[in-house]
Each structure stands twice: as C-alpha cells, then as structure tokens.
N, C-alpha and C positions, 0 to 999 in steps of 0.2 A: 734230900726232897728238892725239886726245883719249885722256885717261887711261881705263884700263879699271877702272871703280868697284868691280867684283867680283873684281878680282885682289888676292890677298894680299899680293903684294909692295908693291903701291902702298898697302895699307891698314895696313901694319905699323906705321907710326907712330902709328897711332890705335886700332888693334885692342886692345880690352878696357881702353882706357884711361878713366879716371873722368871724365864729360863732363856738360857742362851745355848745354842747347839752348835758342834762343830760339825760341819758337813762339807764332805768331799765330792758328794754324788754318788759314792760306792753304797753297796748293799747294806753294810753296817750303820753307816752313818746315815745313810737316807731312811732305813726303817726305825731308828732312833728318832730321827727327825719326825717322822708321821706320828710316833708314839707321843712324843712331847707335844705335837700339835693336837692330838687327841685328849691327852690328859692334864697339860700344863698351860699356863699363860705364856705361850712361845713369843717371845719378844723380837729376837734376832738369831740368824744363822751366819756363821764365820767360815770362810773358805781361805786358805792359806796358800800363797804362791810362793814357793820356797826353791824354785828352778826346777822342779819335777818336770820330766819331758812330757808328761799328760797335762801339765797345768791348765792348758787353755780348754781341754775336755772337761776336766775336772770343774773349772770355773762356769764354763757353759753349762753343764748338767746341774750343778747346785744352782745357779741363776734360774733355770727353767722350773726346778723343783719349788723354789721360793715364790716364783711368779705365779705357778699353780696353785699354791696354798696361801698366797697373799702375805708373805712373810718378808720382812726387812732383811736384805743380804749385804753383807761386806766382805770384801776381799783384802786381805792382808798380806802385803809383799814383805818376803824374808829373804833378801839377796844374800846377806851374811851366811844363812844356813846352806844355801848352794854353795858358796866358796869353800866351807868347811867340811862339807859331807863327801864321801867316798861311794855313797850308795849308788846301786844300779839305777834308781830311779831318776837319777840327775845325769846320766852319761847320754850319750847320743846313739847308743846302740839299742836295737829292740832287745826286750827282757824276754829270754826264752828258757824256761826250767824243764827239763825231763821228769825230775822228781821234787816233791815238796818235803824238806827237811830242815834241819837246822842250818845247814850250808845255804839253802835258798833263802832263808829267814835273814841270815847275817848279810847276804847280798843287797838286801832292800832295806837294811836298817838305816834310819836316818837319826843322826846324834840328837837325844832328848826331845825328839819330836812331840810327843804326846804332852810331855812336861812342859815344853815351851808353849804349846798350843792352849793348853789349860790355864797357864798363867796369864795369857794374853787375854782370854776369854774372863779371867777373873777381875781384870782391869775394867773391863766393860760392866761386870757386875758391880764392882766397888764404885763406880762412877755414876749408874744409872740404878742403883739399887735393886738388882736382880738376885734371885735367890738361889738359883741352880745352873749348873753346867751340865750338859747332857752330850755324851760321845758314845761312839760305837765299839766299846771293848765287849769281848765275848770270850766264851770258855776255849772254843777251839784255838784263837790265836794268841790266848794268854799263855798256853804250853810253850810257845816259842818266843812271844813278845810279852815281857811281864809288865808292860805299861798298859797291857789291855786286862788286866787281872783285877779281882775286887781288894786284893791287898793294895794296889795302886791307888784305887778311888780313896780307901782309908786312910792312905799316908798323905794323900793330894788334900783331903778335908782337914786334916791336922794342921798342914802347913799353912792352909789358907786361913786358919784361924789367928795367925799371927801376922800374915802378909797384907790382909784386906781389913776393913772395918765392918763389913757385911757378913764375912764368912759365909759365902756360898758353898753349896755341897756339890760335890762331883758325883755323877752317877751314870751308869749304862743300864738301860732296861733289858740288855741282852747278855749281861753279865754271866749267865749260868746257862746259856745257849751254845749249841754246837752250830755249824754253819747251815746244815739241813733244816735245823729246827728253827732257824731265823727266817729261812723260806717260807716255812708253815706260819710263822708268826706274822711276816708279811703279808701274807694271804689274808689271814684275819684281820689284818689292819686295813685291807683294801687297798694295799700299795700299787701304784701305776707303775709297772715294772717299764714301760717305755720311757721313762725318764731316768732309769738306772744307767750309771756308767761306773763299772768296776774294773776297768783296764788299765795297767801301768803303762801301757804303750800308747803314743799319740794316735789319734784316728788317722787311717790311710784308706783311700779308695772307698770312703763312706761306709767301712765296716765298723760297726758299733764295738765288737769286743774281739781282741786279736786271737784268744783262745789259747795262748802259749805261756802269758807272764803267770806269776805265781796266784796273783789276783784272780785271774781268769780261770786258773785251774781249780783254784779252790771254790769259785763260785759254781762253776760247771759240775764238780763232783758233789757239791751241796745240792743242786738242782736234782740230779739223777737219784740221789739217794733220797731225796723228798718225794720222788716219784711225779714230779710235775714237768714232764719233758716238753710242754708246749712253751714254758718259759725258755728254755734253752734255744728252740726255734726261733724265738723272738729276738734273742739277744746275740746269737752266735750264727753267722751266715754259712760257716762251713760245716754245721752238723748236719 
C-alpha cells in the first residue's frame, strides 16, 4: 500500500521541521523541494557542481526555483568528484541512449554521489540545528540506483546518529512513487513546470530538454504515461 503523502499522520514526523533539500532542478528534486516548502520549515537548498556537463543549467534552474519560493540557495563545488568520475555526465559528448536499462544506469553513475551529498547536507544540519534532509529518491530509479531506495534512507539515518550531534533524518516524499506518479503528485502540489530542468545535456540553441539523454527519456515517458501531454509540449520543443 502506498503512503498517502497528503495525510497529516504520515507527515507528522517532518511537519514544520527545519529542513535542507538537495536540489538539482530536475523533476524528483524539484517536486521534493515543493513538498518540503509546503509541509516543512524549509531553510536551505543545496545544489552540487561536480563537473557535470549540465552544471550551469542545473544551478540556474535551482536558483530560479529558490528565488520563486524565496528559499536560501547555496552551490557546493566538488571538483575532486569530477576528477575521479568516469560518468557520462562528466564528459564532453552529448548523452544519447536508445534504451533505458542497467547499462544506461551504469553510464551515468557518479561514485557515491547521493551518499556524499547527504553527508554534506548533514554538516549544515549539524551546524545550524536543522532536523531533516529531503532528496528526490523514488521507486523507479531505486530499481537501478540503490541510493534512491528506502533502505538507503534508513541506513543513512543510522549512520547520521553517529556522525552528527543533531541526528537529522533523511527522507524522500517520493520514495514509493514511479515517475508517472511523480508527475501526478507534482500537479497536486501546483508545481510550476516552467522552472523544471531534467536534462543531462547542457542547453544548446535555447532548447530546454534534449529529449535524448536518460533523464529526458525517463521524464518524457512518465509524462506520456500520466496523460498530461501539455507538459511535454512545454518542455520538449521537438515533440
């Protein structure tokens, strides 16, 4: 049985708690951000620059989101992660996948990315006495990326009991949702899709989304499955 994300009983553990959100500007992090803005005491959004080719677009999108919702935004630079990563996200070639499978997942894997991001967010929690860390983990991506799973959240919570003094809790409001369900959830939250940027390739010729990378294909498939074709027309100029 899926959790009812609008049920106050379920939200009670995080309701009005001081929160940090990991925000890339993509669908999952953006919807999680809006959820946190609605239900938590959202204090800060963190965006990470680890040399990914779409870093400027991600930072721009995340900054626009934070300005729109009047939330403090900080960009954390991690040049060492670029140096040690062999991910397709960090090379100079456009990312174009014919199919989404374990091979495409491995191609965009960045070493310990979510683990590192959450630990950095935990530093802010420890320093400023924040209660929770919200990120965009979800059921669909957890099938190929284990650091998107509920088990990952539970393990992180245990670890942070030892590595921090405030013991922030890691949580994703999307943890039991498939991508098309996230689209429906975003609509319920009145997400402004014009601020969304879920593309792994950098912007070229003013095109918002390339439609070819793994992230774009997941997004387009989710929108089609949800039945909201108008959102595709808004985000993909080639449709």
